[in-house]
SERO-4910 file (N, C-alpha, C, O; in steps of 0.05 Angstrom, whole numbers):
BEGIN
 pado doro    nc1    nc2    nc3   cac1   cac2   cac3    cc1    cc2    cc3    oc1    oc2    oc3
  Met    A   3229   1267  -4786   3228   1240  -4779   3226   1237  -4747   3241   1250  -4732
  Arg    A   3209   1220  -4740   3205   1219  -4708   3230   1206  -4697   3245   1191  -4709
  Thr    A   3233   1213  -4672   3257   1202  -4656   3244   1184  -4635   3259   1167  -4625
  Gly    A   3220   1186  -4628   3207   1173  -4606   3204   1190  -4583   3189   1183  -4564
  Ser    A   3217   1215  -4581   3217   1227  -4557   3191   1252  -4556   3183   1262  -4536
  Glu    A   3184   1257  -4579   3161   1277  -4578   3133   1264  -4580   3130   1243  -4592
  Pro    A   3113   1278  -4569   3089   1265  -4564   3075   1265  -4594   3079   1282  -4612
  Thr    A   3060   1243  -4596   3049   1238  -4623   3021   1251  -4624   3008   1250  -4645
  Thr    A   3009   1263  -4602   2985   1276  -4602   2988   1307  -4598   2968   1319  -4591
  Ala    A   3010   1320  -4602   3019   1347  -4599   2999   1363  -4617   2992   1354  -4640
  Arg    A   2991   1384  -4608   2973   1402  -4625   2985   1431  -4621   2997   1438  -4600
  Ser    A   2980   1447  -4641   2989   1476  -4642   2971   1488  -4622   2948   1481  -4617
  Ser    A   2983   1509  -4609   2974   1526  -4587   2963   1555  -4598   2962   1575  -4584
  Leu    A   2957   1556  -4625   2948   1578  -4638   2927   1595  -4624   2928   1619  -4622
  Arg    A   2905   1578  -4614   2881   1591  -4600   2891   1603  -4573   2882   1624  -4566
  Leu    A   2910   1591  -4559   2920   1602  -4535   2935   1626  -4541   2932   1646  -4527
  Arg    A   2951   1624  -4561   2966   1648  -4569   2950   1672  -4579   2958   1695  -4576
  Leu    A   2927   1665  -4591   2909   1684  -4598   2894   1700  -4576   2889   1724  -4577
  Arg    A   2887   1684  -4555   2876   1696  -4531   2896   1713  -4514   2889   1733  -4501
  Leu    A   2921   1704  -4514   2940   1720  -4500   2948   1745  -4516   2956   1765  -4504
  Ser    A   2948   1744  -4541   2955   1768  -4556   2930   1788  -4553   2933   1812  -4550
  Leu    A   2907   1777  -4555   2885   1796  -4549   2884   1808  -4521   2875   1831  -4517
  Trp    A   2893   1792  -4501   2895   1804  -4476   2916   1823  -4475   2911   1844  -4462
  Gly    A   2940   1822  -4486   2962   1840  -4491   2951   1865  -4503   2953   1887  -4492
  Leu    A   2937   1862  -4527   2927   1886  -4543   2907   1903  -4521   2908   1927  -4519
  Val    A   2892   1889  -4508   2876   1905  -4489   2892   1921  -4470   2885   1944  -4467
  Trp    A   2913   1911  -4457   2928   1924  -4441   2948   1946  -4454   2953   1966  -4442
  Thr    A   2958   1940  -4479   2973   1961  -4490   2955   1985  -4500   2965   2007  -4500
  Val    A   2931   1982  -4507   2913   2003  -4513   2905   2017  -4488   2903   2042  -4490
  Leu    A   2901   2005  -4465   2894   2019  -4441   2922   2034  -4431   2921   2057  -4421
  Gly    A   2944   2021  -4435   2966   2037  -4426   2975   2059  -4445   2987   2079  -4436
  Leu    A   2968   2056  -4470   2974   2080  -4490   2954   2100  -4480   2963   2123  -4475
  Thr    A   2928   2096  -4475   2911   2117  -4469   2915   2130  -4444   2912   2155  -4441
  Ala    A   2924   2115  -4423   2928   2124  -4398   2954   2144  -4396   2953   2165  -4384
  Phe    A   2975   2135  -4409   3003   2149  -4411   2998   2175  -4428   3008   2197  -4423
  Thr    A   2980   2171  -4450   2975   2198  -4463   2960   2217  -4450   2965   2241  -4454
  Leu    A   2939   2209  -4434   2923   2229  -4417   2939   2238  -4394   2932   2260  -4386
  Thr    A   2958   2225  -4382   2973   2234  -4360   2998   2249  -4369   3014   2257  -4352
  Gly    A   3001   2255  -4396   3025   2270  -4404   3053   2254  -4403   3073   2268  -4400
  Arg    A   3054   2231  -4405   3080   2215  -4406   3084   2204  -4433   3075   2182  -4441
  Pro    A   3099   2222  -4449   3102   2213  -4480   3119   2190  -4483   3113   2173  -4501
  Trp    A   3140   2186  -4467   3158   2164  -4471   3143   2136  -4465   3146   2117  -4480
  Trp    A   3129   2136  -4444   3114   2111  -4439   3093   2107  -4459   3089   2085  -4468
  Ala    A   3080   2129  -4466   3059   2125  -4491   3074   2116  -4512   3063   2097  -4524
  Thr    A   3095   2125  -4521   3110   2112  -4543   3119   2084  -4543   3120   2070  -4563
  Ala    A   3124   2077  -4519   3133   2048  -4514   3106   2032  -4517   3106   2010  -4530
  Cys    A   3083   2040  -4507   3062   2026  -4509   3050   2026  -4538   3037   2007  -4547
  Gly    A   3056   2047  -4552   3049   2045  -4583   3065   2028  -4599   3056   2017  -4618
  Val    A   3092   2026  -4589   3108   2006  -4604   3098   1977  -4598   3094   1961  -4616
  Leu    A   3093   1971  -4572   3080   1943  -4566   3055   1941  -4580   3050   1919  -4591
  Leu    A   3037   1960  -4583   3011   1958  -4598   3016   1949  -4627   3002   1932  -4638
  Val    A   3037   1961  -4639   3040   1954  -4668   3055   1922  -4668   3051   1907  -4687
  Leu    A   3069   1915  -4648   3079   1889  -4648   3056   1869  -4644   3054   1848  -4657
  Met    A   3040   1877  -4627   3013   1858  -4620   2997   1857  -4645   2987   1835  -4651
  Leu    A   2992   1877  -4660   2979   1877  -4685   2988   1859  -4705   2974   1843  -4717
  Val    A   3016   1861  -4708   3031   1844  -4727   3026   1816  -4718   3017   1800  -4734
  Asp    A   3031   1808  -4692   3027   1780  -4682   3002   1771  -4687   3000   1749  -4696
  Leu    A   2980   1787  -4681   2951   1777  -4686   2948   1773  -4716   2933   1755  -4723
  Ala    A   2960   1788  -4734   2957   1784  -4763   2971   1758  -4769   2961   1744  -4787
  Val    A   2990   1751  -4757   3005   1724  -4764   2989   1700  -4754   2985   1679  -4767
  Ile    A   2979   1705  -4728   2962   1683  -4719   2938   1677  -4733   2932   1654  -4738
  Val    A   2923   1697  -4741   2898   1696  -4757   2905   1682  -4783   2893   1662  -4792
  His    A   2927   1692  -4796   2934   1681  -4822   2940   1651  -4818   2931   1636  -4836
  Arg    A   2954   1639  -4798   2960   1612  -4796   2933   1597  -4789   2928   1575  -4800
  Val    A   2917   1608  -4771   2891   1593  -4770   2878   1589  -4792   2869   1567  -4798
  His    A   2875   1611  -4808   2858   1607  -4835   2874   1588  -4854   2862   1579  -4874
  Gln    A   2899   1583  -4851   2912   1563  -4870   2902   1535  -4867   2907   1519  -4884
  Gly    A   2888   1530  -4845   2877   1504  -4843   2893   1484  -4827   2911   1489  -4812
  Pro    A   2884   1458  -4834   2894   1437  -4816   2927   1433  -4816   2938   1420  -4799
  Arg    A   2940   1446  -4838   2969   1440  -4837   2981   1453  -4811   2999   1441  -4799
  Tyr    A   2972   1478  -4803   2982   1492  -4779   2962   1487  -4755   2969   1496  -4734
  Gln    A   2939   1476  -4757   2920   1477  -4736   2908   1449  -4739   2884   1448  -4746
  Pro    A   2920   1429  -4734   2906   1401  -4743   2887   1394  -4719   2891   1402  -4696
  Gly    A   2866   1379  -4728   2846   1370  -4708   2855   1343  -4702   2876   1333  -4710
  Arg    A   2837   1330  -4686   2845   1301  -4674   2844   1284  -4696   2859   1265  -4694
  Thr    A   2829   1286  -4719   2827   1270  -4740   2850   1270  -4759   2852   1251  -4776
  Val    A   2868   1289  -4758   2890   1294  -4778   2915   1279  -4763   2924   1286  -4741
  Pro    A   2924   1257  -4779   2950   1245  -4768   2973   1263  -4768   2974   1282  -4784
  Pro    A   2994   1257  -4751   3018   1272  -4754   3032   1273  -4779   3027   1255  -4795
  His    A   3048   1290  -4785   3060   1291  -4813   3080   1269  -4816   3093   1263  -4796
  Gly    A   3085   1257  -4837   3102   1236  -4840   3134   1249  -4843   3139   1273  -4841
  Pro    A   3153   1229  -4846   3179   1246  -4848   3183   1256  -4875   3172   1246  -4894
  Gly    A   3198   1277  -4877   3203   1292  -4899   3223   1276  -4918   3241   1262  -4909
  His    A   3220   1281  -4946   3237   1268  -4962   3254   1290  -4980   3244   1308  -4993
  Gly    A   3277   1286  -4978   3296   1303  -4994   3299   1327  -4974   3291   1327  -4951
  Gly    A   3312   1347  -4985   3319   1374  -4970   3346   1369  -4958   3359   1348  -4960
  Arg    A   3353   1389  -4944   3379   1389  -4930   3379   1371  -4903   3359   1368  -4890
  Arg    A   3401   1361  -4899   3405   1347  -4874   3418   1362  -4852   3441   1371  -4856
  Trp    A   3408   1366  -4831   3421   1385  -4810   3440   1368  -4791   3461   1378  -4783
  Tyr    A   3432   1345  -4787   3451   1325  -4770   3459   1299  -4783   3446   1290  -4802
  Gly    A   3480   1289  -4773   3487   1263  -4784   3506   1267  -4806   3522   1285  -4806
  Asp    A   3505   1249  -4828   3525   1249  -4848   3514   1266  -4872   3528   1270  -4892
***
């Protein structure tokens, strides 16, 4: 339910998150390559772990983008109405 304090035209930032993940993916691949070539296995391992995390993040982002307007609404999609039923977190 709306409280009046949130913006009514808020949109998801999945496209920005996708760009940032791709940027991080490039840097982790470059770091992994550089540290492997210079013989620093611990730093290469750290970059490898970050690379796996970046790939998981990209998979989640792409999945949510493909789910459609529920997660990435356009300007023609109105905000969701209040939920009915379910658990109450605050109040009585």
